[in-house]
DRENPA-167375 format. One record per residue: x, y, z of N, C-alpha, C in turn; residue in three letters. Coordinates in steps of 0.1 Angstrom, whole numbers, plus 2048, in hexadecimal, padded with zeros to 3 digits. Example, Ala and Ser with C-alpha at 12.3 -4.5 7.8 and 13.67 -1.06 7.14 Angstrom:
2
8847C784E87B7D384E8847DF84EALA
8807EA8478897F584788180084FSER
% end
This chain:
620
8087F480080080080080980C800MET
81380D80881C81980982381B7FBARG
8268107F482C8127E78238197DETHR
8168167DE80C81D7D580B82C7D8ARG
80C82F7E580B83E7E98168457E4SER
8228407E482E8467DF82D8497D0LEU
82883F7C98268417BA81C84C7B7VAL
81184C7BE8078577BC80D8647BESER
8158657C981B8727CC8258767C1ALA
82C86D7BC8368707B182F8757A5ALA
82486E7A181C872795816880797VAL
8118837A380B8907A681689B7A5SER
8228987AA82D8A27A98318A579BALA
83289A79383689B78582B8A477DALA
81E8A177F8148A87798148B777DLEU
8168B978A8168C778F8228CF789GLY
82E8C97888398D07828368D3773ALA
8308CA76C82D8CC75E8238D875DALA
8198D876580F8E37658158F0768LEU
81E8F07728248FD77682C90276ALEU
8328FA76283A8FE75783190374BALA
82490074B81B903740818912741ALA
81591973581192773680492973DPRO
8039357437F793974B7EB93A741ALA
7DF9377467D493873D7CE94673ELEU
7C994B7337C39597327B595772FALA
7AC95E73779E95D73479A96872ATYR
79396371F78F96D715783974719ALA
78098071377498771576998070EALA
75D98570E75197F70775597C6F9ASP
7549706F575896D6E774C9686DEASN
7409666E47359636DC7359566D5GLY
73E94D6D973F9406D27349376D7THR
73292D6CF7279236D272C91A6DDSER
7229156E572590B6F07199046F4GLY
71990070170E8F8706702901707GLN
6F68FB7096E990170A6E990A717ASP
6E39177166E39207216DC91972EPRO
6D390F72B6CD9097376D6902740ALA
6E38FE73A6ED8F87436F490274BALA
6EE9067566F291175F6FE90C768ILE
70991476771491076F71791B779ALA
71691878671892279172391E79ATHR
72D92779C7379247A673792E7B0THR
73C92B7BC73B9347C77489347CFASN
75093F7CE75C9407D575A9457E4PRO
74E9487E874C94F7F574E945800THR
75194A80C75394281774793C81DALA
73B94381B72F93F820726938816ASP
72592B81671D92480C70F92780CPRO
70992D8176FB9308186F893E813ALA
70394680F70195480B6F8955800SER
6EF9608006E69637F66EC96B7EAALA
6F996E7EC7009767E270896E7D8ASP
7049617D670C9587CD70995D7BETHR
7149607B67129657A970C95A7A0PRO
70595F7966FE95678D705954780THR
70794877C70E94576F70693C767SER
70593E75A6FE935751705934744ALA
70C92974171492873570A928729PRO
70E92E71E70792D712710930706THR
70C92C6FA71492E6EF71393B6E8GLY
7089436EB70594F6E470395A6EFTHR
70C9636F270A96D6FC6FE9766F9PRO
6F797A7036EC9847016ED98E70CSER
6E799A7096E79A57136DD9A271EASP
6D499971C6CA9967266C9987729THR
6C59837356C49747386B996E730PRO
6BA96272D6B095A7266A4958730ASN
69895E72C68D95C73568994E738PRO
68B94572F688937731692930739SER
69E93573B6A892F7436AE93A74DASN
6A693E7576AB9497606B7944768PRO
6C094E76B6CC94B7736C8947781PRO
6D193F7876CE93A7956D594279FILE
6CE9467AA6D594C7B56D795B7B2GLY
6DF9627BB6E19707BB6F09737BAGLU
6F597E7B57039827B57089847C3PRO
7159827C571B9837D272398F7D4SER
7229967DF72A9A17E373599D7EDASP
7369907F073F98B7FA74C9877F3THR
75898D7F776598A7F176997C7F5PRO
7719757ED7759677EF7839677F7THR
78396080279095F809799956801PRO
7A69588037B09507FC7AF941800THR
7AD93F80D7AC93181279F92F81AASP
79492D81378792D81A786920823PRO
77E92282D77B91683577190D82ETHR
77590082D76C8F782575F8F482CPRO
7558F08247488EC82A7488DD82CSER
7408D983673F8CB8387378C482DASP
7308CC8257288C681A72D8C980DGLN
7368C180773C8C47FA7318C37EFPRO
7338CB7E472A8CB7D972D8BF7CFSER
7258BD7C67278B27BC71D8A77BFGLY
71F89C7B87168907B971C8877C4ASP
7158857CF71A87D7DA71B86E7D5PRO
7258687DA7278597D77298527E4THR
71F8497E77208427F47288357F3SER
72882F7E87308227E773C8247DEASP
74781D7E275381E7D97508177CCPRO
75781A7C27558147B57598057B5SER
7547FE7AB7587F07AA7517E77B3GLY
7447EB7B873C7E27C073E7E57CFGLY
73A7DC7D873A7DE7E67487DE7EBALA
74C7E77F575A7E77FA75D7DB802PRO
76A7D880276E7CD80A76C7D0819ALA
76B7C78217697C98307747D2835ASP
76F7DD83B7787E784277E7F1838GLY
77A7F182B7807FA821779808823ALA
77F81382077982082176D821818PRO
76382981D75682B81775583A814VAL
75283E80875184C804743852806PHE
74285E80A73586580B7358707FFGLY
73287C8037318877F973F88A7F4ASP
74088C7E774C8907E074889C7D7VAL
7508A77D774D8B27CE7568BE7D1GLY
7538C97CB75A8D57CD7578DB7DBSER
7618E17E175E8E87ED7548F37EAASP
7488F47F073E8FE7ED74390C7EDPRO
74D90F7F575291C7F775D9207EDSER
7629167E676E9187DE77090D7D4ASP
76E90F7C776F9047BE77D8FF7BBALA
7879067C27949027C07988F67C9GLY
78F8F17D17918E67DA7878DB7D7PHE
78B8CE7DA7828C37DA7818BD7E8VAL
7748BA7EC7728B57F976D8A77F8THR
77189E80176D89080076888C80EVAL
75C88781075888181C75B87281CALA
76286D82676685E826767859834VAL
76384C835763846843769838841SER
76E83284C77382584C77381F85ASER
77781285B77780C869784810870ASP
78D81786979981C87079C82A86ASER
7A583186F7A883E86B7AD83F85CALA
7A78498557AB84B8477B9851848ILE
7C284C8407D08528407D3859833THR
7CC8578287CF85E81C7C385E813GLU
7C186B80D7B686D8047BC8737F7VAL
7B886F7EC7BD8757DF7B28757D5SER
7B587C7CA7AB87D7BF7B287E7B2ALA
7AB8797A77B087C79A7A5884793ASP
7A889078D79F8987867A2897777LEU
79889376F79A89276179189C759THR
7978A375078F8AD7487838A6741GLU
7778AC74276C8A673C76C8A972DVAL
7718B47297718B871B77F8B8715ARG
7808B870878D8B87027918AC6FAGLY
7998AD6F079C8A16E87A68986F0ALA
7AF89E6F87B88967007B689A70EASN
7AC8967157AA89B7237B589772CPRO
7B98A17347C489F73D7BF89A74BALA
7C78927527C388D75F7CE892769THR
7C98987747D189E77E7CF89778BVAL
7DA8927917D988B79E7DA8967A9ALA
7D18957B27D189F7BD7D38977CAVAL
7DD89A7D17E08947DE7E189F7E9THR
7E589A7F57E68A48007D98A8806GLY
7CF8A08057C28A380C7C48A481BPHE
7BD8AD8227BE8AE8307B08AD836THR
7B08A88427A38A784979F8B584ELEU
7938B984A78E8C684E7828C6857VAL
77B8BB8587708BA86276E8AB865SER
7688A887076589B87577289487BGLY
77388787A77E88087F785878874THR
79187487779986C86D791860868ALA
78985B87178284E86E775852866GLN
76F85D868763861861763871860ASP
768876855769884854769889845GLY
76B89684476C89C83677A8A1834VAL
77F89D82878D8A082478D8AA819TRP
7968B48197978BE80E7A58BD808ARG
7A58BF7FA7B18C07F37B88CD7F5SER
7C58CE7F27CB8DB7F17C68E27E5PRO
7C88EF7E37C38F67D77C98F07CBARG
7C08ED7C17C48E67B57CA8EF7ABMET
7D68F47AF7DC8FE7A67E38F779ASER
7E48EA79A7EA8E278F7DF8DF784GLN
7D38E37857C98E077B7CD8E876ELEU
7CC8E27627D18E87567C88F4751PRO
7BB8F47557B28FE7507A58FE758SER
79D90875579090875B7878FE753TYR
77C8FA75A7738F175376E8E675CGLY
7678DC7577618D175E76B8C575FSER
76B8BF76B7758B476E76D8A8774TYR
77089C76E76B89077477488C780ASP
76E88978B77688679777687779BVAL
78187179D7828647A378A8657B0THR
7858607BB78B8617C87908547CDVAL
79B8557D57A08497DC7A384C7EASER
7A38417F37A68438017AC837807ALA
7B48388117BB82D8187BA830827GLN
7B782582E7B782683D7C3820843ASP
7C38218517CF81D8587D180D858SER
7C68068547C77F88537CD7F4846ASP
7CF7FE83D7D57FA8307CA7F7826GLY
7BD7FA82A7B27F78207B1803817ASP
7AF80180A7AE80B8007A18097F8ILE
79B8157F678F8157EE78F8217E4ALA
7888207D978882B7CF77A82B7C9SER
7768377C47698397BE76B8417B0SER
76A83A7A576B84079875F848795ALA
76285378E75785D78B74E860797HIS
7558637A174D8667AE7448737ACALA
74987D7A47418897A1748890796THR
74289B7927488A47887488B278FTHR
7538B978E7548C67947578D0789VAL
7528DC78B7548E878275E8F1788ASP
7698F47827738FD78777390977DVAL
76D91378176B91F77976E92C781GLU
77293777B774943782766948788PRO
76794F79375B95279A75A96279CLYS
74F96879674E97779874B97A7A7PRO
7509857AC74E9897B974A9987B8VAL
73F99C7BF73A9AA7BD73B9B17CBPHE
73D9BE7CA73D9C67D67369D47D3ALA
7319DA7DD72B9E77DD7219E97D1ASP
7199DF7CF70F9E07C47049EA7C8ARG
6FF9F27BE6F49FB7C16ED9FE7B4SER
6E09FE7B56D7A037AB6CDA0D7B1ILE
6CEA1A7AC6C5A247B16C0A2D7A6SER
6B5A347A86AEA367B46A4A2B7B8PRO
69DA2C7C2693A227C6687A237BEALA
684A2E7B8678A307B067BA397A4VAL
676A36798677A3F78D66BA4978CLEU
66EA5678B663A5F78A668A6B782ASP
661A76782664A81779671A8877EVAL
675A8778A681A8D78F68DA83790GLU
68AA7678D694A6C78D692A63781HIS
697A67776694A607696A1A58765THR
6ACA5976D6B8A517696BAA46774HIS
6C0A3B7706C4A307796D3A3077AVAL
6D8A307866E7A2F7896EAA2178EALA
6F3A1A7886F8A0D78C707A0F78FLEU
70BA0979B719A0A79E71D9FE7A6SER
72A9FB7A772F9F07AF73D9EC7AAGLY
7429E17AE74F9DC7AA74F9CD7A8ARG
7569C879E7569BA79A7649B579BILE
7669AA7A17729A37A177099479CSER
77B98E79977A98079478397779DLEU
77D96D7A37859647AC7899587A3PHE
7969557A479C94A79C79D93E7A6ASP
7959337A47969287AE7A39207ACPRO
7AA9217A17B691A79F7C29207A7ILE
7C292E7A67CD9357AD7C993A7BBTHR
7BB93B7BD7B69407CA7B794F7CBGLY
7BA9567BF7BB9647C07AF96B7BAGLU
7AC9777BF7A197F7BB7A798C7B5THR
7A398F7A87A899B7A179C9A379BALA
79E9B179A7939B97947909B4786PRO
7839B478377F9B177577F9BE76DLEU
78A9C176778C9CE7607889CD751ALA
7839D874C7809D873D7759CE739GLY
76D9CA7427629C173F7569C8739LYS
7509C372E7449C97297389C5730SER
7319CE7367259CC73D7189D0735LEU
70D9C97387019CC7316F69D073BSER
6F09DB7396E59E07416D89E0739VAL
6CE9DA73F6C19DA7396B79E1742VAL
6B29EC73D6A89F574469E9FA739ALA
6959F173668C9F372A6939F271DGLU
69F9F871C6A89F67106B59F1715TYR
6BE9ED70C6CB9E870F6D69F370EALA
6DF9F37186EA9FD7196F69F571CTYR
7029FA71A70E9F371D7189FC724SER
7229F672B72C9FD7327389F4734ALA
7449F97387509F173A7559F4748VAL
75A9EA74F75F9EC75C76D9F375BTHR
7709FA76677DA017677889F876BALA
7949FD76C7A09F576F79E9EE77DALA
7979F47867959ED7937899E5794ASP
7829E37887769DA78776A9E278BGLY
76B9EF78D75F9F67917579FB785SER
74A9FE787742A0377D739A0E783TYR
736A1877B72CA2277E724A26772ALA
718A21771710A22765704A2B767ILE
701A3475E6F5A3C75F6EDA3A752ASP
6E0A367536D7A337486CAA3A74AVAL
6C4A3E73F6B6A447406ACA3B739ALA
6A5A3374069CA2A739691A31731PRO
68FA2D725684A3371D679A2971ELYS
66FA2D726664A2372965DA1F71CLEU
65AA1271B654A0C70F646A1070DASN
63FA14718631A1871762EA23720GLY
622A2A71D61EA35726619A30734GLU
616A23735610A1E74161AA14748ASN
627A16746630A0E74D62FA1175CASP
62FA0676462EA0877363BA04779THR
6449FD7726519FA77865B9F776DSER
6689F87706739F676767C9EB76DVAL
67D9DF7676879D676C6959DA767PRO
69F9DB7706AC9DE76D6B69D3770VAL
6BF9CF7676C89C476A6D69C8764SER
6E09C276A6EE9C57666F49B7765LEU
6FB9B475A7009A775870C9A774ESER
71399C74D71E99A74472098C741PHE
72998973772C97B73373B978736TRP
73D96B73A74B96673B74D95B731ILE
75895D72975B95271F762946726ALA
75D93B72276392E72876D92871EASN
77692072378091A71A77A911710PRO
76E90B7137689027097609096FEASP
7619166FE75A91E6F474C9236F8GLY
74791E70373A92370873C93070FTHR
73193771373194371B728942726ASN
72C94773272494773E71E954741THR
71195574270A96174570B964754TYR
70F970758710974766707980769VAL
6FE97E7726F59897766FC990782LEU
6FF99D7807069A578A6FC9AA794VAL
6F19B178F6E79B77986DA9B9791ASP
6D09B97986C29BB7926B99C279CTHR
6B09CA7976A69D179F69B9D6797LYS
68F9D579C6839DB79567F9E879CTHR
67F9F379367DA0079866EA04795LEU
666A0779F659A0C79C659A19795PRO
64FA1C78C64DA28785641A3078BVAL
644A3C78F639A45794637A5078AVAL
62AA52787626A5D77D620A68785VAL
625A74783620A8078A615A87782SER
60BA8D789601A96782608AA277CPRO
603AA7770608AB376A5FDABC767SER
600AC97655F6AD37615FCADE759ARG
5F4AE57515F8AF07495F1AFC74DILE
5F8B077505F2B147545F6B1E749ARG
5EBB227425EDB2C7375EEB3A73DLEU
5F5B437365F5B5173A5E8B58737ASP
5DFB5372F5D3B5972B5C8B4F728HIS
5BCB5372A5B1B4A7285AAB4D71ASER
5AEB597155A8B5D7085B2B68702SER
5B2B696F45BAB736ED5B2B786E2VAL
5B5B856DE5AFB8B6D35B9B8F6C9GLN
5B8B8B6BC5C2B8E6B25BBB936A6ILE
5C2B9B69D5BDB9F6915BFB94686LYS
5B6B9467D5B8B8A6725C5B8C66BPHE
5CCB816695D9B826635E4B7F66DGLY
5E1B8067A5EBB7D6855EAB6E688ALA
5F4B6968E5F4B5B6925F1B5A6A1LYS
5ECB4E6A55E8B4B6B35F4B466BBVAL
5F6B4D6C6601B486CF5FCB466DDSER
602B3D6E45FEB3B6F260BB386FASER
60BB3D706617B3B70F611B3771DSER
61AB31725617B2D732621B24738GLY
61EB1C742627B14749621B0674BVAL
629AFC74A625AEE74D62BAEA75AVAL
624AE3763628AE0770625AD1773GLU
62BACC77E628ABE782627ABE792TYR
61FAB579761DAB47A5627AAA7ABLEU
62FAAE7B5639AA67BB63AAA97CATYR
638A9E7D2638AA07E062FAAB7E5ASN
623AAC7DE619AB67E361BAC47DEGLY
626AC67D5629AD37D0629AD37C1THR
623ADE7BB624ADF7AC631AE67A9TRP
638ADF7A0646AE479C646AE578CARG
64EAEF78864FAF1779656AE5772PRO
650AE1767655AD675F65DADA753ALA
669AD8753672ADC747673AD073ELYS
674AD3731676AC9727669AC1723GLY
65EAC6726651ABF72264CAC4714VAL
649ABB70C645ABE6FE636AC16FEALA
632ACC6F7624AD06F7620AD26E9LEU
612AD16E660CAD46D9601ADE6DBASP
5FEAE56D05F2AED6CF5EDAEB6C1MET
5E3AE36C05DEADF6B25E8AD46ACGLY
5E8AD469F5F0ACA6995FEACF695ASN
601ADC69560DAE168F615AEA699TYR
610AEE6A4617AF66AD61DAED6B8ALA
62AAED6BA631AE56C463BAED6CBTHR
63EAE96D7648AF06DF64DAE76EBALA
658AEA6F165DAE36FD65FAED708THR
65AAE971365BAF371F669AF4723SER
66DB0172667BB0472A67CB06739GLY
685B0F73C688B1274A67BB18750SER
678B1375C66CB17763660B1175EGLY
661B07754655B0174E64EB09744GLY
654B1574064DB1E73764EB19729ARG
643B1D721643B1A71363BB2470BPHE
63DB256FE635B2D6F5632B256E9THR
626B256E5621B1D6D961BB276CFLEU
61FB266C2619B2E6B8614B266ACTHR
608B276A9602B1F69E607B26691ASP
60DB1E688612B2467B608B29672PRO
5FBB256745F0B2866A5E7B33670TYR
5E2B3C6675DAB4766B5CCB4266DILE
5C5B466785B7B4267A5AEB4B673PRO
5A3B4566E599B4D66658DB5166ETYR
58CB4C67A580B4F682583B4C691ASP
57AB5069A57BB4D6A857CB3E6AAASP
583B3A6B5584B2C6B958AB2A6C6GLY
58AB1D6CA590B196D759CB106D4THR
5A7B136DA5B4B0C6D85B7B046E5TYR
5BEAF96E35C2AF06EE5D1AEE6EETHR
5D7AF16F95E5AEE6FC5E6AE1704VAL
5EEAD87005EFACB7075FDAC5707GLU
5FFABD71060CAB671060BAAC704THR
616AAB6FD616AA56EF60FA976EFTHR
608A956E3601A886E160AA7E6DAARG
616A826D6620A796CF627A716DATYR
626A646DA62BA5B6E463AA5C6E6SER
641A5E6DB650A5F6DC655A6B6E2TYR
64CA756E4650A826EB64AA836F8LEU
640A7B6FC639A7C708642A79714THR
641A8171F648A7E72B641A73733ASN
646A6773463FA5B73A63DA5D749PRO
644A6774F642A6875D638A73761TYR
631A78757627A8375961AA7E753LEU
60FA8275A602A7F7545FFA8A749THR
5F7A8773F5F3A907355EBA9B73AALA
5ECAA77355E4AB37395E2ABC72ESER
5D8AC572F5D4ACF7255CEADB72BGLN
5CEAE67235C7AF27275C2AF971AALA
5B7B0071B5B1B067105B0B16711GLN
5AFB1D7065ADB2B7065A5B2F6F9PHE
59EB3A6F9596B3E6EE59DB496E6LYS
59BB486D95A1B526D0596B5A6C9VAL
596B676CA58DB706C4594B776B8ASP
590B746AC596B796A058EB8669CVAL
595B9169B58FB9D695590B9C686ILE
585B9A67F586B96671589BA2668ASN
590B9F65D593BAA654587BAC64BARG
585BB964857ABBD63F580BBF631THR
579BB862757EBB9619573BC1611ASN
578BCB60A56FBD3602574BD35F3ILE
56CBD05EA570BCF5DC569BDB5D5CYS
571BE45CF56CBEF5C756CBE95B9PHE
563BE05B5564BD75AA562BDE59DCYS
558BE759C555BEE58F551BFC592SER
556C0658A552C1458C556C1C580SER
550C2757F553C3157554DC3F578TRP
552C4957154CC56573547C5B565ILE
53AC60565535C64558538C73557ASP
533C7854B536C8654852FC90552GLU
526C8B55B520C93564526C92572TYR
532C8B573539C89580531C80589SER
52AC77583523C6D58B52DC6158CASN
530C5D598539C5159A530C4559DLEU
532C3B59452BC2E596533C2559FHIS
52DC205A9534C175B352DC0A5B3ILE
535BFF5B0530BF15B153ABE85B7GLN
536BDF5C0540BD65C6539BCE5D1GLY
542BCA5DB53DBC25E6546BC35F2SER
541BBE5FD549BBE60A546BB1611MET
551BAC61754FBA062055BBA062AASN
55DB95631567B9563C56FB8863AALA
57AB88641583B7C64057DB6F645SER
573B7064D56CB64651561B60647ASN
560B6763C556B63632549B69634GLY
547B7163E53AB7764153AB8663DLYS
52EB8B63C52CB9963A52CBA0648VAL
535BAB64A535BB1657527BB765APRO
523BB7666516BBD66A515BCC667PRO
520BD3668520BE1665523BE2656ASN
519BE564E51BBE563F51DBF463AARG
51FBFD643520C0B63E52EC0D638LYS
52EC1362C53AC1562453BC24621LEU
547C2A62354AC38620552C39613TYR
54DC4360A555C455FE55FC50601LEU
56CC4D5FE576C5760157EC5A5F4GLN
583C675F358AC6C5E7597C725EBGLN
5A2C705E25AFC765E45B4C7A5D7SER
5BBC855D65C0C8A5CA5CBC825C4ALA
5D4C7C5CD5DFC745C85DEC655CCASP
5D4C615D35D2C535D65DAC4F5E2GLY
5E2C585E85EAC545F35E7C5C600LYS
5E4C695FF5E2C7160B5D5C79609THR
5D1C7F6145C6C896135B8C82610GLY
5B6C766145A9C6F61259EC7661ATRP
593C79613588C8061957BC78617LYS
572C77621566C6F61F55CC78618SER
556C7460D54CC7B60653EC7860ALEU
53CC6D61052EC6861452FC59617GLY
523C5461A523C4561D516C3F618TRP
516C3261750BC2A61350BC1D61APHE
501C15619500C08620500BFD615THR
508BF3617508BE760D4FCBDF610ALA
4F8BD76074EDBCE6094F0BC3613LYS
4E6BBB6174E8BB16214F2BA661DSER
4F3BA460F4FDB9B60A50BBA1608ASN
50CBAE60B519BB560B51CBBC5FDGLY
512BBB5F4515BC15E750FBCF5E6THR
514BD75DD50FBE55DB510BE85CCPHE
507BF15C7507BF65B94FFC035B9ASP
506C0E5B8500C1B5B9508C265B2LEU
502C325B0509C3D5AA509C495B4ASP
513C515B4514C5D5BC51BC685B5GLY
517C745B851DC805B152AC835B9HIS
534C865B2541C8B5B8544C995B3VAL
548CA25BC54ACB05B9556CB15B0ALA
560CA95B356DCAA5AB56EC9D5A3VAL
56CC9D59656BC9058F579C8A58BPRO
583C90590590C8A58D598C8759ALYS
59DC7B59B5A5C775A75A4C685AAGLY
5A5C655B75A5C575BB599C555C5TYR
593C4A5C5588C475CE58AC395D4TRP
585C375E0585C2A5E7579C2A5F1ARG
576C1E5F656CC1C600572C1860DLEU
56CC1C618571C1A626566C1562FTYR
569C0B638560C06642566C0764FSER
55FC0D659564C0E667564C0066DTHR
56DBFE67756EBF267E565BF0689GLY
565BE469055DBE169B565BD76A4SER
55FBD26AE566BC96B856ABBC6B1SER
562BB86A6565BAB69F56ABAD691ASP
56ABB968C56EBBB67E578BC867ETYR
582BC667658CBD1674586BDB66AGLN
58BBE766B587BF166158DBED654SER
587BF064858BBEB63B58BBF6631GLY
593BF4627594BFD61B593BF560FTYR
58DBFB60558CBF45F8599BF85F0SER
59ABF25E45A4BF75DA5A0C055D6ASN
5AAC0D5D15A7C1A5CC5A5C1A5BDSER
59DC235B859BC255A959EC335A6VAL
5A3C3559A5A7C4259559FC45588HIS
598C5158958FC5557E591C6457BPHE
58DC6856F58BC7656B57EC77563ASN
57CC8255D56FC8455656EC7B54AARG
57AC77544579C6F538577C6153BTHR
56BC5C539567C4E53C56AC4652FALA
56CC3953156EC30526565C23529THR
563C1C51E55CC1052055FC06515ARG
55CBF951855EBEF50E550BEA50BILE
54BBEB4FF53EBE74FB53EBDC4F1THR
533BD44F1532BC94E753BBBE4EAGLY
540BBD4F654ABB24F9543BA44F8PHE
54AB9B4F1545B8E4EF550B844EEASN
54FB794F5559B6E4F4551B624EEALA
555B5C4E354DB514DD556B494D4GLY
550B3F4CE542B3C4CF53EB364DDPRO
531B344DF52CB2F4EC522B244E8GLU
523B184ED530B124F353AB104E9PRO
546B0D4EE552B0A4E5558AFD4E9VAL
55EAF64DF565AE94E2573AEC4E8ARG
577AE44F1584AE64F758FAE44EDLYS
598AEE4ED5A3AEE4E35A0AF64D7GLY
593AFA4D5590B034CA592B124CEHIS
590B1B4C5593B294C8587B304CETHR
58AB394D8581B424DD585B504D8VAL
57BB574D257EB644CD577B6F4D5THR
580B784DB57AB834E357AB904DBALA
56EB964D956DBA24D2566BAD4DATHR
568BB94D5561BC44DC566BD24D7GLY
561BDC4DC565BEA4D8568BF24E4THR
573BF94E3577C034EE572C114EALEU
56BC174F3566C254F056AC2E4FCGLN
569C3B4F956BC4550355FC4F503ARG
55DC5550E552C5E50F557C6C50ALEU
550C71500553C7E4FB546C874FCSER
546C8F50653AC9650952FC8D50EGLY
525C8B50651AC8150A51AC75501THR
524C744F8525C684EF531C604F1LYS
52FC534EF53AC4A4EF53FC494E1TRP
54CC4B4DF553C4B4D255EC404D3VAL
562C3D4C756CC334C6579C384CCALA
57FC2F4D358CC324DA596C284D5PHE
59CC2C4CA5A5C234C25B3C234C7GLY
5BBC194C25C9C184C45CCC164D3LYS
5C3C104DB5C5C0E4E95C7BFE4EBGLN
5CEBFB4F65D0BEC4F85C5BE7502ARG
5C0BDC4FE5B5BD55065BBBC850BILE
5B9BC55185BEBB951E5B2BAF520TYR
5B5BA351D5ABB9951E5AEB9052BILE
5A5B905345A8B8854059DB7D542VAL
5A0B73549598B6754A597B62558PHE
58BB5E55C589B58569583B4A567GLN
58BB3F56B586B3256A57AB2F573ALA
572B2656E566B2257656AB1D584LYS
564B2258E567B1E59C573B255A2GLY
57AB2D59B585B345A0582B435A4LYS
58AB495AC588B575B0592B605A9LYS
59DB5B5A55A7B6359F5A5B65590SER
5ABB7058B5AAB7257C5B8B70576TRP
5B8B6C56A5C5B695635C5B71556THR
5D0B795545D2B805485D6B7753CGLY
5CEB785315D1B6F5265D9B7651BLEU
5D9B8351B5E0B8A5115D9B9850EGLY
5DEB9F5045D8BAC5015D8BAD4F2SER
5CFBB74ED5CEBBA4DF5CCBC94DEVAL
5D1BCF4D35CFBDD4D15C3BE04C8LYS
5BBBE94CC5AFBEC4C55B3BF44B8ALA
5AABF24AE5ADBFA4A15A9C084A3ASP
5A9C104985A6C1E499597C2049DSER
58FC1649B581C1749E57EC114ACHIS
589C0D4B3587C084C1584BF94C1GLY
582BF34B557FBE54B558BBDC4B8HIS
589BD14BF594BC84C258FBBA4C1PHE
598BB14BD595BA34BB5A1B9B4C1THR
59FB924CA5A9B894CF5A5B7B4D0ALA
5AEB724CC5ABB644CB5B3B5C4D5ARG
5ADB524DC5B4B4A4E65AEB3B4E4PHE
5B6B324EA5B2B244EA5A9B214F6THR
59EB1B4F3594B174FE59AB0C506ALA
59BB0D5135A0B0351C596AFE527LYS
58EB0852C585B0453757AB0F538GLN
56FB0B53E564B14541569B20548ASP
563B2C545567B3854D562B44547GLY
565B4F54E560B5D54A56BB65544THR
567B6B539571B7353156DB82533TRP
577B8B534575B99536580BA052EVAL
57CBAC528585BB5522587BC152BGLY
594BC552C597BD05365A0BDA52EVAL
59CBE75305A4BF252C5AABF9538TYR
5B7BF95395BEC005445C2C0E53FLEU
5BBC185455BCC255405C9C2C544ALA
5CDC3653C5D8C3E53F5D4C4D53DSER
5DBC565435D8C645425CBC67549GLY
5C2C6D5425B5C725475A9C68545SER
5ACC5D53F5A1C5353C59EC4A548TYR
592C4454758DC3B55158FC2D54DVAL
593C24556594C16553586C1154EASP
587C0754657AC0154157BBF2542ALA
570BEC54556FBDE547563BD953FGLU
564BCF537559BCA52E54FBC2536SER
545BBE52F53BBB4534542BA7537TYR
53EBA0541544B9354553DB8853DHIS
544B8253453DB7852B542B6A52FASP
539B6153353CB5453753BB4B52BTYR
546B42529547B3951D547B2B522VAL
53FB2351D53EB15521547B0D517ASP
551B0651D55BAFE515557AEF516VAL
555AE950B551ADA50C55BAD1506ARG
% end
């Protein structure tokens, strides 16, 4: 028996020397290589207290992910307890217990094995429970790599009694610094007692020897997410315990993954510390809590990756009431001005209303703003209102701009538009008796006829200054007028004027210039009627001037032909033609669409403008 012990010791020494001469192993960062299924969770614990709730969680997988697999959740919690260099072993080793030695029932008096496995507090040790009818004098083990093309076997001797008695106790190996690499090992144990009886147990258990993360000073704050606490701060320090060397070193330059509604990343500092600040963008307006987790992956020698959960916490979300206080409840503007509103947006926090900065607001579909310092804002609608109305200011309806920590709110105000008065001096002339013919209409920007239909006739010598009112008349209920009035001075400029009111602005018509020499276009006709599209429309007529009491030919003057398409309000100039010596003119154009044709003479000198009969032509 003694000869066998000396041989085992020699083999162990030779293997140890060879391993010491081998290059040190380096652990790669996350490599994303394929490996075993994530459900095969591997957890090692270098802490001294096997019952600690801070055991880090590890789950090997072939494809790293920023988040744990929901179907295969990690086991246990991360540990903040540092690992001692030489931890006190537990009486209950991990692994698969083996009660009977291999090869059948033991011979009478031979050692009997109990639990065999890794020391729960440090995977760098193997513990063996063994009993016999006499004192155990030697315990040894052979560890064979589970994976690899040429798996190595390492003999481990020098076990010492750590609990119980030599006849019935638990034995622990020295630190297995001669192991060639991290990974899983098949364990065969042997024991000899003082009677010289020997027993062994092949494949007594399988142990996992892997680096062990150790965490310290972990923190996730604040306790609650709300309008004043929209960021999450994560801090702590991560070290890596090596069960083969028994040393703990900072995990520097390690890529960490934070999940808080969305994924974020960070890298540990040289001392293994991390300080991360993230602002979760809530997935919905009705989120009541945000789960926050911090994790990373460790690459294993066999190509798999182990998921490690560093810290996790669920933060409740509190939504505060908000309100909008406008500077006015109503505004009055003249037609042509834009509607603006200003005020402050606030939120209720700890019983106090506070200004809310950075809140997006809308007014209608096109006016937007963001509250600034003091919660103040100003909104301006880019479009001009045509009538009175009620406007609503509200916190934005667009979900991607909404503040998820504030309730929606709105406020309203009224807009009183002072409408513009429009007056058209559409047709007019002065006869040889100084009678001014006035024809036209009036309405307002809101499309209605102002209730005050009184119009004043004003005259100016130069059309710019010195306007004087000559008298007044009242337009019809539909806003039109058609009348004649005598003017004392038959030469100059005339216009119409309407006084304003609380809802209507004062208004002026276009001005017209006349003298005693009136002109007219007679016999105007555009035809044929109807006409086929693409065919020719011929406009004819005669330009005349008033000479005493007679209309005479007014030749060699230019006549302009203008056209108004059916359904349109604007006029389009089609061209011009010069009348002959008898004042006759003929102009031809291509028929394109239904509309009204008019001949116009634009006077110069002392003559009056002339406008022909409006002739409607049907184009088919």
